[in-house]
N, C-alpha and C positions, 0 to 999 in steps of 0.2 A: 486576465490571466497574467501570472508573473507576480513580481513584488516591487514595491517602491524602492528607490535608491537608498533610503535611510533605514530599511528593515534590517535588524541585526541578523547576521549569518547569511545574508543574501549572496547568491552566486552570480557570476557574470553572465550566466545563461538564462537569467530570469527577467529579461526585459519585459516590462509591463505593457500590455496591449489589449485592446478590446476583442473579444471573441463572441461569436454568435453560434449557438447550437440549434439546428433546425429539426433534427431527428430525435424524437422522444425515445427514451430507453428506461428500462428497469436496471437497477444495480443491486447486487447482493448486499444484504444488511451487514454481513460479516465477511471476513476472509474465509476462503474455502478451508474446511477443517480436514484433519487426517481421516476422520470417519467418512466424510463425504467423498474424498478422493479414493479412500480405501475400498469403497463400493465398486470402483472400477479397477483398481490395481491394489490387491490385498498384499502384495509383496513389497510395496514401497516403504522405505524407512527414512525418517528425517535425521536420525542420529543425534549428535550433540553439537552445541555451540562452544567453541574454544576448548573442545574435548572435556568440558565440565558440565554444561547445562543440558539437561535432557529435553529433546524437542518432540519426542513421540508421545502421543496421547490422543484419544478419540476427539476431544473437543478443542485441541490445540490447532493453530493454523498449520497446514501442510507446507513444508519447505523442501529445499533441494529438488526443485522441479524445473525442468527445462521448458522453453517456449514450445517446442514440438510436442512435449507431453501434455502441456496445457491445451493445445489445439486438439489432440487426440481425445482428451477427457471431455472437452467441449462438444465434440462431435458425438461421443458416446452419450453424453447427457441429453443431447437433442433427440436421440432415439427413444429416450424414456419420456419425452415430453413433445409429442408430435405437433408440428405447426410452429415450433419456436426454434430459434437458432441462438446459440450462446457463443460469446467471444470475449476477449480482453477489452477493457475500455481504452479509448485513445487517451493521450496525455490530457487533452482539454476536457474530456468527459470525466476523467478521474478528478481533476482539480475542481471542476464544477461541483461534483458530488461531495468532495472533501470540505469545501468551503461552505456549502449549504447557504449561500448568500452572504457570508462574512468576508469583509475585506481585510481582516486582521491576519497576523502571521499563523494563527492556529484557529481551528473551527470554533473554539470556545472563547477566543479573544487574544489579546496581546500578552497576557500575563503567563509567563513560563511556569510560575509557581503553582498554577492551577492544573498543570499537566497530570499530576498524580491521580486526579479524579476522573480524567478523561482518556488517558492513554497509558499503555505499558511502556515506560521509558526507563533508562538507567537510574535506579534509585537505591535506597539503603539495602534492599534485598539483593539486588544485583551486585552491589559492592561487597556484601558479606561473602558471596561465593567467589568473587573475582576482585580481591582487595586492591589491585593496581589499576583497576579500570576507571574510566571516566564515569561520573554520575551527574545527572541533570538536576537532581533534587535530593535532599537529605530525608525526605518523607519516605514512607515504606508502604508500597501497595500490596505487599504479600506475595509478589510473583518475582522470583529470582530469574526465571526463564520465561518462555512464552506463556501467555495467559489464555485460559479458555475463551473462545469466541464470545463476544458480548459481555465481557466482565466489567467494562467501564461505561461511563455515561455516553450516550449517543450524541451526535451532532443534531442540529435543529431539524434535519430531515430524517432522523431516526437511524442513521448509519453509525456503526461502531467500528472502532479500531482503524479509522482512516489515518491516524497518526500513531506511530509506535507499533509494538508487537512484532510484525514482520514487514519488511519492505515489500512493495507490491509491483508486479509486472504491469506495464501497459503495452499496447500493441505497437507503439511508436518507437522509432529510433531516437536516441538522445541527441538532440541538436539544439543550438542556441535559439531562443525566440527571436522572431522578427518584430519590429515595432509596429508594423502595419496591421490594420484590422484584419481579422480572419473569420471565415465562415466554415464551420465543420472541419477544422484543420486536422490533417492526418499525414503522417510520414512513416508508413509501416516499416518496421525493422525486418530485415531479410535474413540475417544470420543468427547463429546461436547466442551471440553476445551483442552488446550494444543497445539493448532495449532500455528505454527510460524507466527507471524504478522510482517509485513515489512513496512518500509518507514516513520514511525512516523505520527503524526496527527497535527491538527491545534494548539494544546496545549501541544505538547510533548517537553521534554527536549532536549537539543542540542545533547546528546549522541544518541538519537533515530532517529534524522533527518539526517541519513547517509545511503549510499547505502548498507553497510554491517550490519547495526544494525538489531537485531532480538529480539523479545520478545515473551514470551508465552502468549497465550490468557488465562486470568484468569477467565473470565465469559463467559457464552454461547452467550450473546448478548451485546457486548461492545458499549457504547454510542458513542464512537468516532471511531468505527471499521466498515469498509466497504469492498469492494472487486472489482476486475476486473477479467474478464474471459479470457481464452485462447481457441483457436480452433486449433486442430491438422491439419497440411497440409498433405493430402494423398501423399504418395511417390509411385512411380511406381516400 
């Protein structure tokens, strides 16, 4: 977990260290969509990004969600699926799922130019709507704003949008990594802000669009921040 010292865009909080996960879990193939969340709260609206890009749409990732709302949604979802409990992934679980066994900066490899095939990142469509914005690539994926869940190639474990589209909540507080080996590490966030967000979003800088990147949630409901859930697999 973490990144090597020579990885471009590396943050000081990404000390590389061995991690062992002993508890099996399922993780959602895509970010939670507006339609899925709307089945619980039909009044929720994602609004716009930078007052320009529309974020509401049934198949788009739901954003502007607080950690407490995610917990409430998870509890509601469990009532629809007796015997299972849903929750946010830990930082380590998220990174394991994102990498899908890859040691590179991105699940698809080290080549940033390949991102347009695998992730919704700042590209020509994004720049066309926001001419002064940063862009990662001059290629055009056809999505100026958030893209429908599963629009891009999945990683090797079949998971989509782990990089780009929307930043994703984890259950952990944002803290620098320790270099020591860890087993099932967790540092639960306790407040409305400070959660570790992963994966970058549709408008994120290149440094955030990596498997190891981490940033602290600065607001309770980020306009470009969504989530995906995990479900623990019972062990005998």
